[in-house]
VEXNU-110459 format. One record per residue (C-alpha): residue number from 0; x, y, z; residue in one letter. Coordinates in nm, 4 decimals. Example, Ala and Ser with C-alpha at 12.3 -4.5 7.8 and 13.67 -1.06 7.14 Angstrom:
<nodes>
{node 0 {1.2300 -0.4500 0.7800} "A"} {node 1 {1.3670 -0.1060 0.7140} "S"} 
</nodes>
This chain:
<nodes>
{node 0 {0.0000 0.0000 0.0000} "M"} {node 1 {0.1370 0.3426 -0.0910} "T"} {node 2 {0.1639 0.5889 0.1955} "T"} {node 3 {-0.0334 0.9029 0.1082} "P"} {node 4 {0.1534 1.2294 0.0937} "T"} {node 5 {0.0501 1.4704 0.3704} "P"} {node 6 {-0.0940 1.8091 0.2985} "T"} {node 7 {0.1252 2.1170 0.2898} "A"} {node 8 {0.2088 2.2888 0.6162} "V"} {node 9 {0.1867 2.6639 0.5488} "P"} {node 10 {0.2249 2.7617 0.9143} "A"} {node 11 {0.5601 2.5885 0.9519} "T"} {node 12 {0.7595 2.6041 0.6302} "P"} {node 13 {1.1027 2.4499 0.6432} "A"} {node 14 {1.3528 2.7357 0.6579} "P"} {node 15 {1.5982 2.7109 0.3717} "V"} {node 16 {1.9372 2.8760 0.3721} "A"} {node 17 {2.1244 2.9986 0.0712} "A"} {node 18 {2.2391 2.7058 -0.1332} "G"} {node 19 {1.9185 2.5079 -0.0913} "G"} {node 20 {1.9934 2.3251 0.2350} "S"} {node 21 {1.7629 2.3480 0.5348} "A"} {node 22 {1.8779 2.5977 0.7997} "S"} {node 23 {1.9663 2.5006 1.1552} "R"} {node 24 {1.6702 2.4729 1.3918} "L"} {node 25 {1.6391 2.5366 1.7612} "R"} {node 26 {1.6225 2.2448 2.0027} "S"} {node 27 {1.2811 2.0793 1.9769} "G"} {node 28 {1.1720 2.2842 1.6746} "E"} {node 29 {1.2002 1.9971 1.4265} "L"} {node 30 {0.9975 1.7778 1.6608} "R"} {node 31 {0.7249 2.0437 1.6666} "A"} {node 32 {0.7296 2.0661 1.2859} "M"} {node 33 {0.6980 1.6882 1.2552} "V"} {node 34 {0.4064 1.6970 1.5000} "A"} {node 35 {0.2404 1.9639 1.2836} "R"} {node 36 {0.2650 1.7397 0.9764} "V"} {node 37 {0.1142 1.4479 1.1693} "L"} {node 38 {-0.1718 1.6676 1.2937} "V"} {node 39 {-0.2451 1.7926 0.9418} "D"} {node 40 {-0.2661 1.4306 0.8286} "S"} {node 41 {-0.4623 1.3069 1.1293} "A"} {node 42 {-0.5715 0.9458 1.0985} "G"} {node 43 {-0.3079 0.8687 0.8352} "T"} {node 44 {0.0136 0.6787 0.9003} "G"} {node 45 {0.3211 0.8602 0.7677} "L"} {node 46 {0.6753 0.7284 0.7298} "T"} {node 47 {0.9701 0.9420 0.8436} "P"} {node 48 {1.0796 0.9608 0.4784} "G"} {node 49 {0.7458 1.1061 0.3716} "T"} {node 50 {0.7564 1.3657 0.6509} "I"} {node 51 {1.1193 1.4489 0.5702} "A"} {node 52 {1.0275 1.5103 0.2051} "H"} {node 53 {0.7497 1.7473 0.3105} "T"} {node 54 {0.9761 1.9442 0.5442} "L"} {node 55 {1.2895 1.9278 0.3280} "N"} {node 56 {1.4769 1.7742 0.6204} "R"} {node 57 {1.7028 1.4765 0.6829} "S"} {node 58 {1.5025 1.1550 0.7128} "S"} {node 59 {1.7341 1.0446 0.9950} "G"} {node 60 {1.6656 1.3582 1.1986} "A"} {node 61 {1.2928 1.3295 1.1281} "V"} {node 62 {1.3037 0.9629 1.2315} "G"} {node 63 {1.4584 1.0611 1.5649} "N"} {node 64 {1.1913 1.3286 1.6151} "A"} {node 65 {0.9175 1.0733 1.5430} "C"} {node 66 {1.0686 0.8320 1.7932} "R"} {node 67 {1.0784 1.0964 2.0679} "V"} {node 68 {0.7179 1.1958 1.9977} "L"} {node 69 {0.6110 0.8310 2.0242} "A"} {node 70 {0.8014 0.7866 2.3510} "E"} {node 71 {0.6219 1.0896 2.4935} "R"} {node 72 {0.2822 0.9632 2.3813} "G"} {node 73 {0.2541 1.2565 2.1393} "E"} {node 74 {0.2430 1.0204 1.8405} "A"} {node 75 {0.1832 0.6504 1.7909} "E"} {node 76 {0.3460 0.3796 1.5834} "V"} {node 77 {0.1045 0.2535 1.3181} "V"} {node 78 {0.3252 -0.0163 1.1670} "S"} {node 79 {0.6843 -0.1325 1.1804} "S"} {node 80 {0.7222 -0.2405 0.8156} "A"} {node 81 {0.7445 0.0198 0.6867} "P"} {node 82 {0.7803 0.2166 1.0117} "L"} {node 83 {0.5079 0.4798 1.0183} "S"} {node 84 {0.3560 0.7149 1.2724} "Y"} {node 85 {0.0185 0.8741 1.3334} "R"} {node 86 {-0.1060 1.1682 1.5427} "A"} {node 87 {-0.2664 1.1149 1.8835} "T"} {node 88 {-0.4899 1.3425 2.0900} "S"} {node 89 {-0.1825 1.5118 2.2402} "T"} {node 90 {0.0134 1.5690 1.9174} "T"} {node 91 {-0.1467 1.9099 1.8747} "G"} {node 92 {0.0164 2.0431 2.1911} "S"} {node 93 {0.3560 1.9262 2.0670} "A"} {node 94 {0.2935 2.1005 1.7358} "A"} {node 95 {0.1944 2.4334 1.8902} "A"} {node 96 {0.5485 2.5662 1.9039} "S"} {node 97 {0.6017 2.4971 1.5342} "A"} {node 98 {0.4145 2.8137 1.4388} "A"} {node 99 {0.6645 3.0302 1.6268} "V"} {node 100 {0.9567 3.1305 1.4038} "P"} {node 101 {1.3089 3.0957 1.5340} "A"} {node 102 {1.4425 3.4219 1.6755} "P"} {node 103 {1.7347 3.5812 1.4906} "P"} {node 104 {2.0758 3.4947 1.6224} "R"} {node 105 {2.2416 3.7778 1.8117} "T"} {node 106 {2.5964 3.8040 1.9447} "P"} {node 107 {2.6426 3.6844 2.3030} "R"} {node 108 {2.6591 3.9939 2.5304} "P"} {node 109 {2.9650 4.0460 2.7430} "K"} {node 110 {2.9070 3.9538 3.1084} "P"} {node 111 {2.8408 4.2459 3.3381} "S"} {node 112 {2.9715 4.2941 3.6881} "A"} {node 113 {2.6308 4.2432 3.8472} "A"} {node 114 {2.4819 3.8893 3.8633} "P"} {node 115 {2.1969 3.8438 3.6137} "P"} {node 116 {1.8366 3.8110 3.7172} "T"} {node 117 {1.7050 3.4732 3.6055} "T"} {node 118 {1.3790 3.3087 3.5323} "T"} {node 119 {1.2871 2.9494 3.4604} "A"} {node 120 {1.4879 2.8751 3.1467} "T"} {node 121 {1.6010 2.5546 2.9780} "P"} {node 122 {1.9601 2.4330 2.9925} "P"} {node 123 {2.2307 2.5736 2.7683} "A"} {node 124 {2.5061 2.3924 2.5758} "P"} {node 125 {2.7721 2.1753 2.7343} "S"} {node 126 {3.0166 2.3031 2.9894} "G"} {node 127 {3.3396 2.1556 3.1176} "A"} {node 128 {3.3573 1.7897 3.2060} "G"} {node 129 {3.0890 1.6907 2.9579} "G"} {node 130 {2.8104 1.8321 3.1736} "R"} {node 131 {2.5691 2.0782 3.0243} "R"} {node 132 {2.5710 2.4059 3.2103} "K"} {node 133 {2.2208 2.4998 3.3190} "A"} {node 134 {2.1065 2.8377 3.1993} "A"} {node 135 {1.9761 3.0792 3.4561} "G"} {node 136 {2.2193 2.9813 3.7322} "S"} {node 137 {2.2604 3.3426 3.8362} "G"} {node 138 {2.0975 3.4495 4.1619} "V"} {node 139 {1.7176 3.4556 4.1422} "V"} {node 140 {1.5757 3.7823 4.2711} "T"} {node 141 {1.2006 3.7265 4.2605} "G"} {node 142 {0.9171 3.4802 4.2017} "P"} {node 143 {0.9784 3.2084 3.9427} "V"} {node 144 {0.7052 3.0858 3.7113} "L"} {node 145 {0.6396 2.7111 3.7257} "R"} {node 146 {0.5335 2.5152 3.4139} "P"} {node 147 {0.1697 2.5180 3.5338} "N"} {node 148 {0.1681 2.8992 3.5334} "G"} {node 149 {0.1766 2.9514 3.9104} "T"} {node 150 {0.4483 3.1499 4.0840} "E"} {node 151 {0.7035 2.9965 4.3169} "Y"} {node 152 {0.8511 3.2252 4.5820} "H"} {node 153 {1.2125 3.1196 4.6457} "P"} {node 154 {1.3568 3.0833 4.9974} "R"} {node 155 {1.7162 3.1117 5.1106} "L"} {node 156 {1.9008 2.7863 5.1599} "L"} {node 157 {2.0191 2.7786 5.5210} "A"} {node 158 {2.3915 2.8380 5.5595} "G"} {node 159 {2.4169 3.0129 5.2235} "T"} {node 160 {2.3121 3.3408 5.0673} "A"} {node 161 {2.1534 3.1545 4.7756} "L"} {node 162 {1.7836 3.1135 4.6969} "P"} {node 163 {1.6783 2.7488 4.6806} "D"} {node 164 {1.6118 2.7669 4.3049} "V"} {node 165 {1.9596 2.9014 4.2348} "T"} {node 166 {2.1198 2.6448 4.4654} "A"} {node 167 {1.9516 2.3557 4.2852} "L"} {node 168 {2.0568 2.4875 3.9447} "R"} {node 169 {2.4174 2.5161 4.0576} "R"} {node 170 {2.4108 2.1675 4.2066} "L"} {node 171 {2.2980 2.0432 3.8664} "R"} {node 172 {2.5901 2.2195 3.7004} "E"} {node 173 {2.8267 2.0507 3.9457} "A"} {node 174 {2.6587 1.7103 3.9077} "G"} {node 175 {2.5717 1.6841 4.2781} "V"} {node 176 {2.2436 1.4943 4.3285} "A"} {node 177 {1.9967 1.6472 4.5756} "A"} {node 178 {1.7306 1.4898 4.7972} "L"} {node 179 {1.4517 1.7110 4.9311} "L"} {node 180 {1.2702 1.5759 5.2365} "Y"} {node 181 {0.9843 1.6961 5.4513} "G"} {node 182 {0.6092 1.6547 5.5097} "P"} {node 183 {0.3739 1.6426 5.2096} "P"} {node 184 {0.2551 1.9852 5.0984} "G"} {node 185 {0.5656 2.1821 5.1944} "T"} {node 186 {0.6684 2.2701 4.8383} "G"} {node 187 {0.9239 2.0081 4.7372} "K"} {node 188 {0.7701 1.9577 4.3950} "T"} {node 189 {0.7211 2.3328 4.3511} "S"} {node 190 {1.0857 2.4223 4.4013} "V"} {node 191 {1.2023 2.1449 4.1672} "V"} {node 192 {0.9647 2.2582 3.8914} "E"} {node 193 {1.0699 2.6203 3.9449} "A"} {node 194 {1.4385 2.5310 3.9213} "A"} {node 195 {1.3986 2.2816 3.6346} "F"} {node 196 {1.0955 2.3576 3.4151} "P"} {node 197 {1.2260 2.0978 3.1677} "D"} {node 198 {1.2375 1.8138 3.4216} "C"} {node 199 {1.0791 1.4732 3.3658} "V"} {node 200 {0.8845 1.3551 3.6718} "T"} {node 201 {0.8338 1.0037 3.8049} "V"} {node 202 {0.5689 0.9680 4.0769} "Q"} {node 203 {0.6920 0.6873 4.2968} "G"} {node 204 {0.4813 0.4430 4.4965} "D"} {node 205 {0.4987 0.0877 4.6237} "G"} {node 206 {0.3730 -0.0491 4.2918} "D"} {node 207 {0.6427 0.1154 4.0791} "T"} {node 208 {0.8335 -0.1398 3.8693} "V"} {node 209 {1.1468 -0.1180 3.6545} "V"} {node 210 {0.9367 -0.0845 3.3383} "A"} {node 211 {0.7822 0.2352 3.4784} "D"} {node 212 {1.1311 0.3875 3.4670} "L"} {node 213 {1.3013 0.2390 3.1602} "V"} {node 214 {1.0005 0.1515 2.9435} "G"} {node 215 {0.8188 -0.1547 2.8156} "D"} {node 216 {0.6646 -0.3075 2.5057} "Y"} {node 217 {0.3299 -0.1731 2.3931} "T"} {node 218 {0.0881 -0.3016 2.1332} "K"} {node 219 {0.0230 -0.0878 1.8272} "T"} {node 220 {-0.3213 -0.0579 1.6650} "P"} {node 221 {-0.1872 -0.2917 1.3974} "G"} {node 222 {-0.1289 -0.5665 1.6528} "G"} {node 223 {0.2495 -0.5371 1.6626} "E"} {node 224 {0.4595 -0.4764 1.9731} "F"} {node 225 {0.7125 -0.1931 1.9932} "V"} {node 226 {0.9315 -0.0866 2.2832} "F"} {node 227 {0.8421 0.2546 2.4258} "V"} {node 228 {1.1128 0.4068 2.6447} "H"} {node 229 {1.0274 0.5335 2.9912} "G"} {node 230 {1.0981 0.8627 3.1709} "P"} {node 231 {1.4482 0.7656 3.2860} "L"} {node 232 {1.5624 0.6943 2.9298} "V"} {node 233 {1.3931 1.0082 2.7947} "R"} {node 234 {1.5597 1.2297 3.0564} "A"} {node 235 {1.8991 1.0713 2.9903} "M"} {node 236 {1.8763 1.1125 2.6133} "R"} {node 237 {1.7424 1.4672 2.6249} "E"} {node 238 {1.9890 1.5810 2.8929} "G"} {node 239 {1.7207 1.7089 3.1314} "V"} {node 240 {1.6659 1.6550 3.5054} "P"} {node 241 {1.4746 1.3525 3.6326} "L"} {node 242 {1.2632 1.4258 3.9414} "F"} {node 243 {1.1773 1.1102 4.1348} "V"} {node 244 {0.8973 1.2186 4.3670} "D"} {node 245 {0.8314 0.9991 4.6704} "D"} {node 246 {1.1463 0.8078 4.5802} "A"} {node 247 {1.1517 0.6257 4.9144} "T"} {node 248 {0.8178 0.4590 4.8382} "L"} {node 249 {0.9716 0.2802 4.5387} "I"} {node 250 {1.1092 -0.0676 4.6192} "P"} {node 251 {1.4909 -0.0415 4.6540} "P"} {node 252 {1.5491 -0.3161 4.3942} "T"} {node 253 {1.3492 -0.1121 4.1419} "V"} {node 254 {1.5087 0.2235 4.2199} "L"} {node 255 {1.8520 0.0658 4.1786} "A"} {node 256 {1.8062 0.0896 3.7994} "V"} {node 257 {1.8674 0.4656 3.8299} "V"} {node 258 {2.1980 0.4389 4.0184} "Y"} {node 259 {2.4296 0.3627 3.7214} "P"} {node 260 {2.2973 0.6768 3.5510} "A"} {node 261 {2.3858 0.8861 3.8573} "M"} {node 262 {2.7451 0.7769 3.9105} "D"} {node 263 {3.0542 0.8028 3.6904} "G"} {node 264 {2.9142 0.5555 3.4402} "R"} {node 265 {2.6185 0.7786 3.3479} "R"} {node 266 {2.4834 0.4796 3.1611} "Q"} {node 267 {2.2153 0.2138 3.1974} "I"} {node 268 {2.1426 -0.1140 3.0215} "V"} {node 269 {1.7796 -0.1751 2.9258} "V"} {node 270 {1.7610 -0.5525 2.9599} "K"} {node 271 {1.3988 -0.5660 2.8444} "A"} {node 272 {1.4994 -0.4173 2.5086} "N"} {node 273 {1.7725 -0.6631 2.4149} "G"} {node 274 {2.0394 -0.5150 2.6397} "G"} {node 275 {2.0154 -0.1688 2.4853} "E"} {node 276 {2.2800 0.0672 2.6246} "V"} {node 277 {2.1661 0.4227 2.7036} "V"} {node 278 {2.4176 0.6976 2.7784} "D"} {node 279 {2.3225 1.0136 2.9644} "A"} {node 280 {2.3500 1.3308 2.7586} "A"} {node 281 {2.5134 1.6382 2.9170} "P"} {node 282 {2.2646 1.8085 3.1487} "G"} {node 283 {2.1048 1.4891 3.2814} "F"} {node 284 {2.0567 1.5207 3.6572} "Y"} {node 285 {1.8624 1.3400 3.9289} "V"} {node 286 {1.6749 1.5082 4.2130} "V"} {node 287 {1.4410 1.3206 4.4476} "A"} {node 288 {1.1690 1.3863 4.7038} "G"} {node 289 {1.1163 1.2018 5.0333} "H"} {node 290 {0.8272 1.2243 5.2807} "N"} {node 291 {0.9685 1.0818 5.6063} "P"} {node 292 {0.6349 1.0556 5.7840} "G"} {node 293 {0.4512 0.8680 5.5108} "V"} {node 294 {0.3820 0.5004 5.5740} "H"} {node 295 {0.6189 0.2819 5.3737} "G"} {node 296 {0.8750 0.5538 5.3000} "A"} {node 297 {1.2200 0.4085 5.3741} "V"} {node 298 {1.5418 0.6007 5.3094} "L"} {node 299 {1.7903 0.3177 5.2580} "T"} {node 300 {2.1662 0.3618 5.2969} "D"} {node 301 {2.2125 0.2869 4.9271} "A"} {node 302 {1.9723 0.5644 4.8307} "L"} {node 303 {2.0980 0.8145 5.0880} "S"} {node 304 {2.4608 0.7679 4.9849} "S"} {node 305 {2.3828 0.8672 4.6264} "R"} {node 306 {2.2378 1.2038 4.7239} "F"} {node 307 {2.5280 1.4089 4.8537} "S"} {node 308 {2.3016 1.7052 4.9352} "V"} {node 309 {1.9931 1.6496 5.1479} "Q"} {node 310 {1.7708 1.9490 5.2181} "V"} {node 311 {1.4889 1.9623 5.4700} "R"} {node 312 {1.1829 2.1417 5.3318} "V"} {node 313 {0.9266 2.2878 5.5714} "S"} {node 314 {0.6283 2.5169 5.5250} "S"} {node 315 {0.6830 2.8902 5.4894} "D"} {node 316 {0.4149 3.0323 5.7165} "Y"} {node 317 {0.5260 3.3893 5.6468} "D"} {node 318 {0.4490 3.3256 5.2808} "L"} {node 319 {0.1031 3.1979 5.3775} "A"} {node 320 {0.0452 3.5334 5.5483} "D"} {node 321 {0.1648 3.7213 5.2409} "Q"} {node 322 {-0.0634 3.5166 5.0165} "L"} {node 323 {-0.3678 3.6232 5.2155} "G"} {node 324 {-0.4416 3.3127 5.4206} "V"} {node 325 {-0.6536 3.3901 5.7286} "D"} {node 326 {-0.4133 3.4820 6.0099} "R"} {node 327 {-0.6052 3.2620 6.2528} "K"} {node 328 {-0.5513 2.9596 6.0288} "A"} {node 329 {-0.1802 3.0412 6.0051} "V"} {node 330 {-0.1702 3.0692 6.3847} "R"} {node 331 {-0.3252 2.7223 6.4108} "V"} {node 332 {-0.0612 2.5834 6.1755} "A"} {node 333 {0.2264 2.7443 6.3663} "R"} {node 334 {0.0921 2.6160 6.6994} "N"} {node 335 {0.0537 2.2592 6.5714} "L"} {node 336 {0.3952 2.2684 6.4006} "A"} {node 337 {0.5555 2.3604 6.7345} "T"} {node 338 {0.3716 2.0781 6.9079} "R"} {node 339 {0.4722 1.8394 6.6323} "Q"} {node 340 {0.8397 1.9221 6.6841} "E"} {node 341 {0.7951 1.8434 7.0559} "K"} {node 342 {0.6287 1.5111 6.9747} "G"} {node 343 {0.2928 1.6150 7.1203} "E"} {node 344 {0.1068 1.5687 6.7912} "V"} {node 345 {0.1832 1.3856 6.4700} "G"} {node 346 {0.0263 1.6253 6.2179} "W"} {node 347 {0.0211 1.9943 6.1379} "S"} {node 348 {-0.1212 2.1843 5.8385} "P"} {node 349 {0.1367 2.2655 5.5727} "Q"} {node 350 {0.1303 2.5369 5.3083} "L"} {node 351 {-0.0827 2.3200 5.0788} "R"} {node 352 {-0.3538 2.2865 5.3448} "E"} {node 353 {-0.3398 2.6580 5.4249} "L"} {node 354 {-0.3852 2.7558 5.0605} "L"} {node 355 {-0.6776 2.5122 5.0445} "A"} {node 356 {-0.8194 2.6810 5.3579} "F"} {node 357 {-0.8139 3.0143 5.1753} "K"} {node 358 {-1.0013 2.8720 4.8748} "K"} {node 359 {-1.2598 2.6903 5.0891} "I"} {node 360 {-1.3199 3.0006 5.2994} "A"} {node 361 {-1.3842 3.2028 4.9834} "A"} {node 362 {-1.6422 2.9502 4.8636} "V"} {node 363 {-1.8067 2.8109 5.1792} "L"} {node 364 {-1.7064 3.0592 5.4496} "G"} {node 365 {-1.4462 3.0671 5.7271} "T"} {node 366 {-1.6425 2.8371 5.9614} "D"} {node 367 {-1.6570 2.5637 5.6971} "A"} {node 368 {-1.2863 2.6045 5.6218} "A"} {node 369 {-1.2018 2.5737 5.9919} "A"} {node 370 {-1.4257 2.2674 6.0222} "A"} {node 371 {-1.2503 2.1112 5.7249} "N"} {node 372 {-0.9125 2.1777 5.8891} "L"} {node 373 {-1.0264 1.9619 6.1792} "V"} {node 374 {-1.1748 1.6985 5.9493} "G"} {node 375 {-0.8563 1.6424 5.7446} "I"} {node 376 {-0.6443 1.5842 6.0552} "A"} {node 377 {-0.5570 1.2200 6.1320} "P"} {node 378 {-0.8076 1.0688 6.3725} "E"} {node 379 {-0.5492 1.0284 6.6503} "E"} {node 380 {-0.4688 1.4025 6.6354} "D"} {node 381 {-0.8180 1.5341 6.5705} "R"} {node 382 {-0.9045 1.6271 6.9308} "D"} {node 383 {-0.5835 1.8269 6.9679} "T"} {node 384 {-0.6358 2.0005 6.6337} "V"} {node 385 {-0.9962 2.0829 6.7279} "A"} {node 386 {-0.8789 2.2393 7.0547} "A"} {node 387 {-0.6175 2.4535 6.8792} "V"} {node 388 {-0.8732 2.5639 6.6176} "V"} {node 389 {-1.1202 2.6503 6.8936} "R"} {node 390 {-0.8624 2.8648 7.0737} "D"} {node 391 {-0.7671 3.0482 6.7541} "A"} {node 392 {-1.1169 3.1073 6.6149} "F"} {node 393 {-1.2971 3.1488 6.9490} "G"} {node 394 {-1.5578 2.8828 6.8796} "R"} {node 395 {-1.5891 2.5068 6.8731} "T"} {node 396 {-1.6006 2.3464 6.5295} "V"} {node 397 {-1.6571 1.9878 6.4237} "T"} {node 398 {-1.5535 1.8161 6.0991} "P"} {node 399 {-1.7678 1.8857 5.7937} "L"} {node 400 {-2.0578 1.6426 5.7674} "A"} {node 401 {-2.3907 1.6208 5.5915} "L"} {node 402 {-2.6904 1.7043 5.8085} "G"} {node 403 {-3.0626 1.6480 5.7823} "A"} {node 404 {-3.2375 1.6230 5.4491} "R"} {node 405 {-3.3600 1.9532 5.3120} "I"} {node 406 {-3.7376 1.9683 5.3158} "T"} {node 407 {-3.8881 2.1418 5.0115} "P"} {node 408 {-4.0677 2.4645 5.0952} "T"} {node 409 {-4.4436 2.4354 5.0469} "K"} {node 410 {-4.6082 2.7061 4.8434} "R"} 
</nodes>
């Protein structure tokens, strides 16, 4: 069967330099252009050669772009002989950047005496030692935008004059793995996403298996099986950080697959794919999160020894005040946090719960938000939490619960 030729792509013409050869593209731009072609031919399987002809690009480079799109779930393999790809429901988002032309190249400015203000930016080309130097490693001076559009407000790393975002970026440059630990809701994920907007995230739990990290075979619509690489392999190949959230919930024998990529080898062997060898590109970095109080979270010696920097993350109650959370709710959180440190109670509201309090109060009222604060506390701590809430708000509250059935008003 002859593969149909896709329609023209007027929004993303292939730039052509003098002499007839395609001009150099920015990182990820070819992938976006390939995605655009797949979207314009939705429902049709296209070979890399066909797409390359349309874009006036190397079929090898286009083939690599297709493979990455398939690994990300932003395209799917239709057949393996000949190898062809088809758009999925998420290919459109990958193609969005194709309509943005590459900015003109400008000479690199000479460094100034003052440290630059940085925002969340992707990594830059390789530095010394084969590691890619992360862009934006200058000192952050204000809020940093996370990939989801919300602002992260950096905090100083104790013992240094560096904001946490800057510290993490510099640790990446130096190749020093970092472990962030603390109660859920304190902002571990937020600071990682602020520091590394290009990171690939793995959400760990007790059911995580090796295939969740390195990849596994998947069945194509045509009934064939192809190997789709997992987040660890993608991060290694793209030279971006891998964030292993709740790393200590992952079985140690499973998490061990990451270790060879973190040490001097910077390489893993994917046994499930015929012993494929994957080397880490410059810029690859591992950062992990650990919730010590969560049931099943175990920080083994093997894991701890691979993270040379371990940073305790706690809630910033001053920030909660600045963000407009009810001062009484913040007072409750501070009181319970102090008691928790003394071992008098096992739970205290973190920044996540305080921000939820603000939203609930805006919708259902302060009394309902205070009642919910009591209701979300663990049962063994609920009486203590209720007493602290009563003292702060001046009234007794009970957990939210449904009451009597509403009787229709008779006319």
